[in-house]
C-alpha positions in Angstrom: 0.0 0.0 0.0 1.6 3.2 -1.1 -0.4 5.9 0.7 -3.6 6.0 2.8 -6.4 8.1 1.4 -8.4 10.6 3.4 -11.4 8.3 3.0 -9.6 5.2 4.2 -8.5 7.0 7.4 -12.0 8.4 7.9 -13.4 4.8 7.5 -10.9 3.5 10.1 -11.9 6.2 12.5 -15.5 5.3 12.0 -14.8 1.6 12.7 -12.9 2.6 15.8 -15.8 4.9 16.9 -13.6 8.0 17.1 -14.2 11.4 15.7 -11.2 13.1 14.0 -10.8 16.6 12.6 -9.4 17.1 9.1 -6.0 17.9 10.7 -6.0 14.8 12.8 -6.9 12.7 9.7 -3.9 14.1 7.8 -1.6 13.4 10.8 -2.9 9.9 11.1 -2.3 9.3 7.4 1.4 10.0 8.0 1.5 7.9 11.1 -0.2 4.9 9.4 2.3 5.1 6.5 5.2 5.1 8.9 3.7 1.9 10.5 3.3 0.2 7.2 7.0 1.1 6.3 8.2 -0.4 9.6 6.2 -3.6 9.1 7.7 -3.8 5.6 11.2 -3.6 7.0 10.5 -6.3 9.5 8.9 -8.5 6.8 12.2 -8.3 4.8 14.3 -9.8 7.6 15.6 -13.3 6.8 14.5 -15.6 9.6 15.2 -18.9 7.9 16.7 -21.3 10.4 15.4 -19.4 13.4 13.4 -21.6 15.8 10.0 -20.1 16.8 9.6 -19.2 20.4 6.8 -18.0 22.6 9.2 -16.1 24.9 12.9 -15.5 24.3 13.6 -15.6 28.1 13.5 -18.8 30.1 12.5 -17.3 33.4 10.2 -19.2 35.7 6.7 -17.9 36.0 5.8 -16.9 39.6 2.0 -17.4 39.6 -0.1 -17.4 42.6 -2.7 -20.0 43.2 -6.2 -19.0 42.0 -8.2 -19.0 45.3 -11.5 -17.2 45.7 -11.4 -14.5 48.3 -13.7 -12.1 50.0 -16.0 -10.1 47.7 -17.9 -6.9 48.3 -21.7 -6.9 48.4 -23.4 -5.7 45.3 -25.2 -2.9 47.1 -22.0 -1.6 48.6 -20.5 -1.4 45.1 -23.5 0.3 43.6 -23.5 2.9 46.3 -20.1 4.0 45.1 -21.1 4.2 41.4 -21.7 7.7 39.9 -24.9 6.4 38.4 -26.8 3.1 38.5 -30.2 1.8 37.4 -32.0 -1.5 38.1 -29.0 -2.8 40.0 -26.5 -2.2 37.3 -23.8 0.5 36.5 -24.8 3.1 34.0 -22.0 3.9 31.6 -21.7 6.3 28.6 -22.8 4.8 25.2 -19.7 4.1 23.1 -21.4 2.6 20.0 -23.9 4.3 17.8 -27.4 3.1 17.0 -26.2 0.9 14.2 
């Protein structure tokens, strides 16, 4: 991909549910192009003969046992919420009516 168009960035912003000004769209076009160039550089690296790994470090994992503990009562939590309705937290809508 050579360059991102204004319309492509606008479409990505819509998918991400963010509003961008014309200036922000132009800035984001440049940023996205830089990301594509960086990925292209990484893609050109010869990795033949390199064993795949999930983690390059062989450090032990220090995990705690998953044991249930004390929990707060629902009413106590709801009392601390800025807004609640029918026993649930009310949060701002993040998706449109689509």
